PDB file with one MODEL, atoms N, CA, C and O in Angstrom:
MODEL        1
ATOM      1  N   MET A   1     335.747 -97.985  39.843  1.00  0.00           N
ATOM      2  CA  MET A   1     334.432 -97.504  40.209  1.00  0.00           C
ATOM      3  C   MET A   1     334.526 -96.759  41.541  1.00  0.00           C
ATOM      4  O   MET A   1     335.182 -97.227  42.472  1.00  0.00           O
ATOM      5  N   PRO A   2     333.884 -95.623  41.628  1.00  0.00           N
ATOM      6  CA  PRO A   2     333.918 -94.858  42.878  1.00  0.00           C
ATOM      7  C   PRO A   2     332.971 -95.437  43.929  1.00  0.00           C
ATOM      8  O   PRO A   2     332.013 -96.142  43.612  1.00  0.00           O
ATOM      9  N   ILE A   3     333.266 -95.120  45.172  1.00  0.00           N
ATOM     10  CA  ILE A   3     332.422 -95.524  46.292  1.00  0.00           C
ATOM     11  C   ILE A   3     331.632 -94.300  46.728  1.00  0.00           C
ATOM     12  O   ILE A   3     332.210 -93.259  47.039  1.00  0.00           O
ATOM     13  N   TYR A   4     330.311 -94.428  46.751  1.00  0.00           N
ATOM     14  CA  TYR A   4     329.432 -93.330  47.141  1.00  0.00           C
ATOM     15  C   TYR A   4     328.742 -93.646  48.458  1.00  0.00           C
ATOM     16  O   TYR A   4     328.537 -94.809  48.805  1.00  0.00           O
ATOM     17  N   GLU A   5     328.386 -92.591  49.186  1.00  0.00           N
ATOM     18  CA  GLU A   5     327.616 -92.736  50.414  1.00  0.00           C
ATOM     19  C   GLU A   5     326.141 -92.541  50.097  1.00  0.00           C
ATOM     20  O   GLU A   5     325.774 -91.682  49.295  1.00  0.00           O
ATOM     21  N   TYR A   6     325.298 -93.349  50.738  1.00  0.00           N
ATOM     22  CA  TYR A   6     323.848 -93.262  50.566  1.00  0.00           C
ATOM     23  C   TYR A   6     323.192 -93.148  51.923  1.00  0.00           C
ATOM     24  O   TYR A   6     323.744 -93.600  52.926  1.00  0.00           O
ATOM     25  N   ARG A   7     322.013 -92.544  51.959  1.00  0.00           N
ATOM     26  CA  ARG A   7     321.205 -92.454  53.183  1.00  0.00           C
ATOM     27  C   ARG A   7     319.811 -92.971  52.853  1.00  0.00           C
ATOM     28  O   ARG A   7     319.227 -92.606  51.832  1.00  0.00           O
ATOM     29  N   CYS A   8     319.285 -93.825  53.730  1.00  0.00           N
ATOM     30  CA  CYS A   8     317.944 -94.376  53.556  1.00  0.00           C
ATOM     31  C   CYS A   8     316.922 -93.356  54.042  1.00  0.00           C
ATOM     32  O   CYS A   8     317.048 -92.824  55.145  1.00  0.00           O
ATOM     33  N   ASP A   9     315.916 -93.086  53.228  1.00  0.00           N
ATOM     34  CA  ASP A   9     314.862 -92.139  53.604  1.00  0.00           C
ATOM     35  C   ASP A   9     313.917 -92.706  54.656  1.00  0.00           C
ATOM     36  O   ASP A   9     313.259 -91.939  55.358  1.00  0.00           O
ATOM     37  N   ILE A  10     313.833 -94.018  54.781  1.00  0.00           N
ATOM     38  CA  ILE A  10     312.892 -94.640  55.708  1.00  0.00           C
ATOM     39  C   ILE A  10     313.509 -94.817  57.103  1.00  0.00           C
ATOM     40  O   ILE A  10     312.933 -94.383  58.101  1.00  0.00           O
ATOM     41  N   CYS A  11     314.688 -95.462  57.164  1.00  0.00           N
ATOM     42  CA  CYS A  11     315.266 -95.752  58.480  1.00  0.00           C
ATOM     43  C   CYS A  11     316.432 -94.832  58.847  1.00  0.00           C
ATOM     44  O   CYS A  11     316.866 -94.826  59.999  1.00  0.00           O
ATOM     45  N   GLY A  12     316.947 -94.050  57.884  1.00  0.00           N
ATOM     46  CA  GLY A  12     318.004 -93.093  58.167  1.00  0.00           C
ATOM     47  C   GLY A  12     319.409 -93.661  58.203  1.00  0.00           C
ATOM     48  O   GLY A  12     320.353 -92.936  58.518  1.00  0.00           O
ATOM     49  N   SER A  13     319.573 -94.943  57.889  1.00  0.00           N
ATOM     50  CA  SER A  13     320.917 -95.518  57.930  1.00  0.00           C
ATOM     51  C   SER A  13     321.768 -94.966  56.784  1.00  0.00           C
ATOM     52  O   SER A  13     321.267 -94.688  55.695  1.00  0.00           O
ATOM     53  N   VAL A  14     323.069 -94.816  57.059  1.00  0.00           N
ATOM     54  CA  VAL A  14     324.030 -94.319  56.073  1.00  0.00           C
ATOM     55  C   VAL A  14     324.949 -95.477  55.721  1.00  0.00           C
ATOM     56  O   VAL A  14     325.469 -96.156  56.606  1.00  0.00           O
ATOM     57  N   PHE A  15     325.149 -95.704  54.421  1.00  0.00           N
ATOM     58  CA  PHE A  15     325.979 -96.819  53.978  1.00  0.00           C
ATOM     59  C   PHE A  15     326.690 -96.446  52.687  1.00  0.00           C
ATOM     60  O   PHE A  15     326.346 -95.458  52.038  1.00  0.00           O
ATOM     61  N   GLU A  16     327.687 -97.247  52.322  1.00  0.00           N
ATOM     62  CA  GLU A  16     328.480 -97.003  51.123  1.00  0.00           C
ATOM     63  C   GLU A  16     328.264 -98.115  50.115  1.00  0.00           C
ATOM     64  O   GLU A  16     328.062 -99.272  50.485  1.00  0.00           O
ATOM     65  N   ARG A  17     328.307 -97.757  48.826  1.00  0.00           N
ATOM     66  CA  ARG A  17     328.215 -98.725  47.743  1.00  0.00           C
ATOM     67  C   ARG A  17     329.168 -98.323  46.640  1.00  0.00           C
ATOM     68  O   ARG A  17     329.327 -97.136  46.354  1.00  0.00           O
ATOM     69  N   MET A  18     329.806 -99.305  46.017  1.00  0.00           N
ATOM     70  CA  MET A  18     330.635 -99.059  44.853  1.00  0.00           C
ATOM     71  C   MET A  18     329.691 -99.017  43.648  1.00  0.00           C
ATOM     72  O   MET A  18     329.025-100.004  43.337  1.00  0.00           O
ATOM     73  N   THR A  19     329.643 -97.875  42.982  1.00  0.00           N
ATOM     74  CA  THR A  19     328.685 -97.651  41.911  1.00  0.00           C
ATOM     75  C   THR A  19     329.392 -97.082  40.702  1.00  0.00           C
ATOM     76  O   THR A  19     330.242 -96.201  40.834  1.00  0.00           O
ATOM     77  N   GLY A  20     329.053 -97.573  39.533  1.00  0.00           N
ATOM     78  CA  GLY A  20     329.625 -97.043  38.303  1.00  0.00           C
ATOM     79  C   GLY A  20     329.079 -95.665  37.987  1.00  0.00           C
ATOM     80  O   GLY A  20     328.015 -95.280  38.473  1.00  0.00           O
ATOM     81  N   PHE A  21     329.821 -94.919  37.161  1.00  0.00           N
ATOM     82  CA  PHE A  21     329.402 -93.559  36.832  1.00  0.00           C
ATOM     83  C   PHE A  21     328.062 -93.538  36.099  1.00  0.00           C
ATOM     84  O   PHE A  21     327.244 -92.650  36.343  1.00  0.00           O
ATOM     85  N   GLY A  22     327.827 -94.479  35.224  1.00  0.00           N
ATOM     86  CA  GLY A  22     326.594 -94.498  34.440  1.00  0.00           C
ATOM     87  C   GLY A  22     325.525 -95.397  35.013  1.00  0.00           C
ATOM     88  O   GLY A  22     324.508 -95.623  34.357  1.00  0.00           O
ATOM     89  N   ASP A  23     325.712 -95.919  36.208  1.00  0.00           N
ATOM     90  CA  ASP A  23     324.751 -96.837  36.817  1.00  0.00           C
ATOM     91  C   ASP A  23     323.506 -96.072  37.242  1.00  0.00           C
ATOM     92  O   ASP A  23     323.598 -95.092  37.982  1.00  0.00           O
ATOM     93  N   THR A  24     322.349 -96.513  36.778  1.00  0.00           N
ATOM     94  CA  THR A  24     321.095 -95.825  37.099  1.00  0.00           C
ATOM     95  C   THR A  24     320.246 -96.593  38.106  1.00  0.00           C
ATOM     96  O   THR A  24     319.142 -96.159  38.433  1.00  0.00           O
ATOM     97  N   THR A  25     320.737 -97.723  38.603  1.00  0.00           N
ATOM     98  CA  THR A  25     319.961 -98.489  39.571  1.00  0.00           C
ATOM     99  C   THR A  25     319.994 -97.817  40.937  1.00  0.00           C
ATOM    100  O   THR A  25     320.924 -97.073  41.249  1.00  0.00           O
ATOM    101  N   THR A  26     318.988 -98.078  41.738  1.00  0.00           N
ATOM    102  CA  THR A  26     318.888 -97.511  43.079  1.00  0.00           C
ATOM    103  C   THR A  26     319.556 -98.445  44.076  1.00  0.00           C
ATOM    104  O   THR A  26     319.367 -99.659  44.016  1.00  0.00           O
ATOM    105  N   ALA A  27     320.329 -97.889  44.982  1.00  0.00           N
ATOM    106  CA  ALA A  27     320.980 -98.690  46.019  1.00  0.00           C
ATOM    107  C   ALA A  27     319.949 -99.116  47.059  1.00  0.00           C
ATOM    108  O   ALA A  27     319.076 -98.333  47.433  1.00  0.00           O
ATOM    109  N   ILE A  28     320.052-100.344  47.518  1.00  0.00           N
ATOM    110  CA  ILE A  28     319.171-100.882  48.551  1.00  0.00           C
ATOM    111  C   ILE A  28     319.895-100.764  49.892  1.00  0.00           C
ATOM    112  O   ILE A  28     321.060-101.146  50.000  1.00  0.00           O
ATOM    113  N   CYS A  29     319.219-100.244  50.903  1.00  0.00           N
ATOM    114  CA  CYS A  29     319.839-100.089  52.221  1.00  0.00           C
ATOM    115  C   CYS A  29     320.007-101.461  52.880  1.00  0.00           C
ATOM    116  O   CYS A  29     319.331-102.413  52.492  1.00  0.00           O
ATOM    117  N   PRO A  30     320.900-101.575  53.870  1.00  0.00           N
ATOM    118  CA  PRO A  30     321.130-102.859  54.537  1.00  0.00           C
ATOM    119  C   PRO A  30     319.886-103.428  55.216  1.00  0.00           C
ATOM    120  O   PRO A  30     319.820-104.630  55.472  1.00  0.00           O
ATOM    121  N   ASN A  31     318.900-102.581  55.512  1.00  0.00           N
ATOM    122  CA  ASN A  31     317.662-103.046  56.145  1.00  0.00           C
ATOM    123  C   ASN A  31     316.589-103.423  55.134  1.00  0.00           C
ATOM    124  O   ASN A  31     315.468-103.757  55.517  1.00  0.00           O
ATOM    125  N   GLY A  32     316.924-103.373  53.833  1.00  0.00           N
ATOM    126  CA  GLY A  32     316.000-103.833  52.798  1.00  0.00           C
ATOM    127  C   GLY A  32     315.134-102.767  52.161  1.00  0.00           C
ATOM    128  O   GLY A  32     314.298-103.091  51.318  1.00  0.00           O
ATOM    129  N   HIS A  33     315.300-101.511  52.529  1.00  0.00           N
ATOM    130  CA  HIS A  33     314.492-100.443  51.939  1.00  0.00           C
ATOM    131  C   HIS A  33     315.109 -99.969  50.623  1.00  0.00           C
ATOM    132  O   HIS A  33     316.331 -99.973  50.469  1.00  0.00           O
ATOM    133  N   SER A  34     314.278 -99.570  49.695  1.00  0.00           N
ATOM    134  CA  SER A  34     314.790 -99.117  48.395  1.00  0.00           C
ATOM    135  C   SER A  34     314.710 -97.606  48.225  1.00  0.00           C
ATOM    136  O   SER A  34     315.123 -97.093  47.185  1.00  0.00           O
ATOM    137  N   ASP A  35     314.192 -96.875  49.212  1.00  0.00           N
ATOM    138  CA  ASP A  35     314.108 -95.418  49.131  1.00  0.00           C
ATOM    139  C   ASP A  35     315.395 -94.810  49.680  1.00  0.00           C
ATOM    140  O   ASP A  35     315.470 -94.455  50.857  1.00  0.00           O
ATOM    141  N   THR A  36     316.403 -94.695  48.824  1.00  0.00           N
ATOM    142  CA  THR A  36     317.698 -94.175  49.245  1.00  0.00           C
ATOM    143  C   THR A  36     318.088 -92.986  48.386  1.00  0.00           C
ATOM    144  O   THR A  36     317.604 -92.826  47.265  1.00  0.00           O
ATOM    145  N   ARG A  37     318.964 -92.159  48.923  1.00  0.00           N
ATOM    146  CA  ARG A  37     319.489 -90.998  48.201  1.00  0.00           C
ATOM    147  C   ARG A  37     320.995 -90.959  48.362  1.00  0.00           C
ATOM    148  O   ARG A  37     321.531 -91.298  49.418  1.00  0.00           O
ATOM    149  N   ARG A  38     321.674 -90.542  47.299  1.00  0.00           N
ATOM    150  CA  ARG A  38     323.127 -90.402  47.366  1.00  0.00           C
ATOM    151  C   ARG A  38     323.462 -89.124  48.112  1.00  0.00           C
ATOM    152  O   ARG A  38     322.852 -88.082  47.870  1.00  0.00           O
ATOM    153  N   ILE A  39     324.428 -89.196  49.018  1.00  0.00           N
ATOM    154  CA  ILE A  39     324.875 -88.046  49.799  1.00  0.00           C
ATOM    155  C   ILE A  39     326.025 -87.393  49.040  1.00  0.00           C
ATOM    156  O   ILE A  39     327.000 -88.061  48.694  1.00  0.00           O
ATOM    157  N   PHE A  40     325.915 -86.101  48.781  1.00  0.00           N
ATOM    158  CA  PHE A  40     326.918 -85.395  48.002  1.00  0.00           C
ATOM    159  C   PHE A  40     327.800 -84.490  48.850  1.00  0.00           C
ATOM    160  O   PHE A  40     328.378 -83.539  48.323  1.00  0.00           O
ATOM    161  N   ASN A  41     327.920 -84.756  50.146  1.00  0.00           N
ATOM    162  CA  ASN A  41     328.742 -83.898  50.991  1.00  0.00           C
ATOM    163  C   ASN A  41     330.224 -84.226  50.880  1.00  0.00           C
ATOM    164  O   ASN A  41     331.059 -83.441  51.328  1.00  0.00           O
ATOM    165  N   SER A  42     330.565 -85.357  50.300  1.00  0.00           N
ATOM    166  CA  SER A  42     331.976 -85.684  50.112  1.00  0.00           C
ATOM    167  C   SER A  42     332.172 -86.245  48.705  1.00  0.00           C
ATOM    168  O   SER A  42     331.401 -87.101  48.271  1.00  0.00           O
ATOM    169  N   PRO A  43     333.183 -85.779  47.996  1.00  0.00           N
ATOM    170  CA  PRO A  43     333.422 -86.283  46.643  1.00  0.00           C
ATOM    171  C   PRO A  43     333.980 -87.703  46.690  1.00  0.00           C
ATOM    172  O   PRO A  43     334.584 -88.100  47.687  1.00  0.00           O
ATOM    173  N   PRO A  44     333.782 -88.464  45.626  1.00  0.00           N
ATOM    174  CA  PRO A  44     334.354 -89.808  45.608  1.00  0.00           C
ATOM    175  C   PRO A  44     335.875 -89.748  45.563  1.00  0.00           C
ATOM    176  O   PRO A  44     336.446 -88.827  44.979  1.00  0.00           O
ATOM    177  N   GLY A  45     336.516 -90.707  46.167  1.00  0.00           N
ATOM    178  CA  GLY A  45     337.972 -90.765  46.161  1.00  0.00           C
ATOM    179  C   GLY A  45     338.507 -91.128  44.793  1.00  0.00           C
ATOM    180  O   GLY A  45     337.897 -91.916  44.070  1.00  0.00           O
ATOM    181  N   ILE A  46     339.631 -90.563  44.439  1.00  0.00           N
ATOM    182  CA  ILE A  46     340.267 -90.848  43.165  1.00  0.00           C
ATOM    183  C   ILE A  46     341.612 -91.502  43.447  1.00  0.00           C
ATOM    184  O   ILE A  46     342.390 -91.002  44.259  1.00  0.00           O
ATOM    185  N   VAL A  47     341.885 -92.608  42.784  1.00  0.00           N
ATOM    186  CA  VAL A  47     343.142 -93.314  42.957  1.00  0.00           C
ATOM    187  C   VAL A  47     343.876 -93.276  41.628  1.00  0.00           C
ATOM    188  O   VAL A  47     343.362 -93.750  40.615  1.00  0.00           O
ATOM    189  N   PHE A  48     345.085 -92.711  41.630  1.00  0.00           N
ATOM    190  CA  PHE A  48     345.917 -92.688  40.442  1.00  0.00           C
ATOM    191  C   PHE A  48     346.831 -93.905  40.502  1.00  0.00           C
ATOM    192  O   PHE A  48     347.661 -94.021  41.404  1.00  0.00           O
ATOM    193  N   LYS A  49     346.678 -94.812  39.539  1.00  0.00           N
ATOM    194  CA  LYS A  49     347.488 -96.022  39.521  1.00  0.00           C
ATOM    195  C   LYS A  49     348.550 -95.911  38.443  1.00  0.00           C
ATOM    196  O   LYS A  49     348.343 -95.267  37.414  1.00  0.00           O
ATOM    197  N   GLY A  50     349.668 -96.533  38.684  1.00  0.00           N
ATOM    198  CA  GLY A  50     350.729 -96.574  37.692  1.00  0.00           C
ATOM    199  C   GLY A  50     351.811 -95.558  37.973  1.00  0.00           C
ATOM    200  O   GLY A  50     351.679 -94.699  38.845  1.00  0.00           O
ATOM    201  N   SER A  51     352.880 -95.675  37.219  1.00  0.00           N
ATOM    202  CA  SER A  51     353.991 -94.764  37.407  1.00  0.00           C
ATOM    203  C   SER A  51     353.892 -93.632  36.396  1.00  0.00           C
ATOM    204  O   SER A  51     353.215 -93.755  35.376  1.00  0.00           O
ATOM    205  N   GLY A  52     354.561 -92.547  36.684  1.00  0.00           N
ATOM    206  CA  GLY A  52     354.676 -91.481  35.710  1.00  0.00           C
ATOM    207  C   GLY A  52     353.754 -90.306  35.881  1.00  0.00           C
ATOM    208  O   GLY A  52     353.806 -89.386  35.064  1.00  0.00           O
ATOM    209  N   PHE A  53     352.920 -90.279  36.883  1.00  0.00           N
ATOM    210  CA  PHE A  53     352.063 -89.119  37.037  1.00  0.00           C
ATOM    211  C   PHE A  53     352.909 -87.908  37.373  1.00  0.00           C
ATOM    212  O   PHE A  53     353.804 -87.988  38.215  1.00  0.00           O
ATOM    213  N   TYR A  54     352.649 -86.850  36.758  1.00  0.00           N
ATOM    214  CA  TYR A  54     353.314 -85.568  36.834  1.00  0.00           C
ATOM    215  C   TYR A  54     354.652 -85.584  36.113  1.00  0.00           C
ATOM    216  O   TYR A  54     354.914 -84.677  35.323  1.00  0.00           O
ATOM    217  N   VAL A  55     355.502 -86.558  36.344  1.00  0.00           N
ATOM    218  CA  VAL A  55     356.828 -86.561  35.730  1.00  0.00           C
ATOM    219  C   VAL A  55     356.711 -86.624  34.215  1.00  0.00           C
ATOM    220  O   VAL A  55     357.408 -85.891  33.514  1.00  0.00           O
ATOM    221  N   THR A  56     355.856 -87.473  33.705  1.00  0.00           N
ATOM    222  CA  THR A  56     355.747 -87.596  32.250  1.00  0.00           C
ATOM    223  C   THR A  56     354.539 -86.866  31.684  1.00  0.00           C
ATOM    224  O   THR A  56     354.536 -86.518  30.503  1.00  0.00           O
ATOM    225  N   ASP A  57     353.537 -86.632  32.473  1.00  0.00           N
ATOM    226  CA  ASP A  57     352.298 -86.065  31.948  1.00  0.00           C
ATOM    227  C   ASP A  57     352.284 -84.549  31.896  1.00  0.00           C
ATOM    228  O   ASP A  57     351.608 -83.983  31.037  1.00  0.00           O
ATOM    229  N   ASN A  58     352.990 -83.880  32.765  1.00  0.00           N
ATOM    230  CA  ASN A  58     352.888 -82.433  32.840  1.00  0.00           C
ATOM    231  C   ASN A  58     354.187 -81.701  32.546  1.00  0.00           C
ATOM    232  O   ASN A  58     354.270 -80.492  32.765  1.00  0.00           O
ATOM    233  N   ARG A  59     355.178 -82.385  32.068  1.00  0.00           N
ATOM    234  CA  ARG A  59     356.446 -81.738  31.747  1.00  0.00           C
ATOM    235  C   ARG A  59     356.528 -81.493  30.241  1.00  0.00           C
ATOM    236  O   ARG A  59     356.070 -82.330  29.463  1.00  0.00           O
ATOM    237  N   PRO A  60     357.095 -80.375  29.817  1.00  0.00           N
ATOM    238  CA  PRO A  60     357.234 -80.135  28.379  1.00  0.00           C
ATOM    239  C   PRO A  60     358.223 -81.115  27.755  1.00  0.00           C
ATOM    240  O   PRO A  60     359.224 -81.471  28.377  1.00  0.00           O
ATOM    241  N   ASN A  61     357.951 -81.541  26.553  1.00  0.00           N
ATOM    242  CA  ASN A  61     358.802 -82.437  25.769  1.00  0.00           C
ATOM    243  C   ASN A  61     359.053 -83.791  26.431  1.00  0.00           C
ATOM    244  O   ASN A  61     359.963 -84.506  26.013  1.00  0.00           O
ATOM    245  N   GLY A  62     358.292 -84.159  27.430  1.00  0.00           N
ATOM    246  CA  GLY A  62     358.437 -85.456  28.065  1.00  0.00           C
ATOM    247  C   GLY A  62     359.702 -85.620  28.879  1.00  0.00           C
ATOM    248  O   GLY A  62     360.074 -86.745  29.210  1.00  0.00           O
ATOM    249  N   LYS A  63     360.379 -84.522  29.215  1.00  0.00           N
ATOM    250  CA  LYS A  63     361.620 -84.613  29.982  1.00  0.00           C
ATOM    251  C   LYS A  63     361.307 -84.933  31.428  1.00  0.00           C
ATOM    252  O   LYS A  63     360.335 -84.434  31.994  1.00  0.00           O
ATOM    253  N   SER A  64     362.140 -85.769  32.017  1.00  0.00           N
ATOM    254  CA  SER A  64     361.950 -86.123  33.420  1.00  0.00           C
ATOM    255  C   SER A  64     362.698 -85.145  34.310  1.00  0.00           C
ATOM    256  O   SER A  64     363.329 -84.205  33.828  1.00  0.00           O
ATOM    257  N   ASN A  65     362.624 -85.373  35.590  1.00  0.00           N
ATOM    258  CA  ASN A  65     363.229 -84.473  36.563  1.00  0.00           C
ATOM    259  C   ASN A  65     364.726 -84.722  36.727  1.00  0.00           C
ATOM    260  O   ASN A  65     365.434 -83.855  37.240  1.00  0.00           O
ATOM    261  N   ASN A  66     365.226 -85.890  36.302  1.00  0.00           N
ATOM    262  CA  ASN A  66     366.654 -86.130  36.461  1.00  0.00           C
ATOM    263  C   ASN A  66     367.438 -85.370  35.402  1.00  0.00           C
ATOM    264  O   ASN A  66     366.855 -84.914  34.419  1.00  0.00           O
ATOM    265  N   ASN A  67     368.720 -85.226  35.576  1.00  0.00           N
ATOM    266  CA  ASN A  67     369.556 -84.372  34.702  1.00  0.00           C
ATOM    267  C   ASN A  67     370.270 -85.157  33.612  1.00  0.00           C
ATOM    268  O   ASN A  67     371.375 -84.780  33.223  1.00  0.00           O
ATOM    269  N   GLU A  68     369.680 -86.236  33.106  1.00  0.00           N
ATOM    270  CA  GLU A  68     370.299 -87.018  32.033  1.00  0.00           C
ATOM    271  C   GLU A  68     369.769 -86.525  30.700  1.00  0.00           C
ATOM    272  O   GLU A  68     368.729 -87.002  30.244  1.00  0.00           O
ATOM    273  N   ASP A  69     370.445 -85.594  30.067  1.00  0.00           N
ATOM    274  CA  ASP A  69     369.993 -85.052  28.784  1.00  0.00           C
ATOM    275  C   ASP A  69     370.836 -85.550  27.675  1.00  0.00           C
ATOM    276  O   ASP A  69     370.605 -85.199  26.518  1.00  0.00           O
TER     277      ASP A  69
ENDMDL
END
C-alpha cells in the first residue's frame, strides 16, 4: 500500500497515511478533523521486492547478464 500525504482544510496540518489504491474513506487529521485533501505534489514511493528485476524481466529469451550459455 502506498503512503500518501494529506493536508487538513481546517487546521492546515500535513500528515501521511498508508492508503490502499481503491480506498474511498477520508483520512482523519491528527487533530480530529475530517476535512482533509490528498496532496498530489509528490508521487507515492514504489518498492520493487524480490530478485530478478531487469535481469529476467527485460531481457530477450530470459537470458541473464552472465556469459554461461
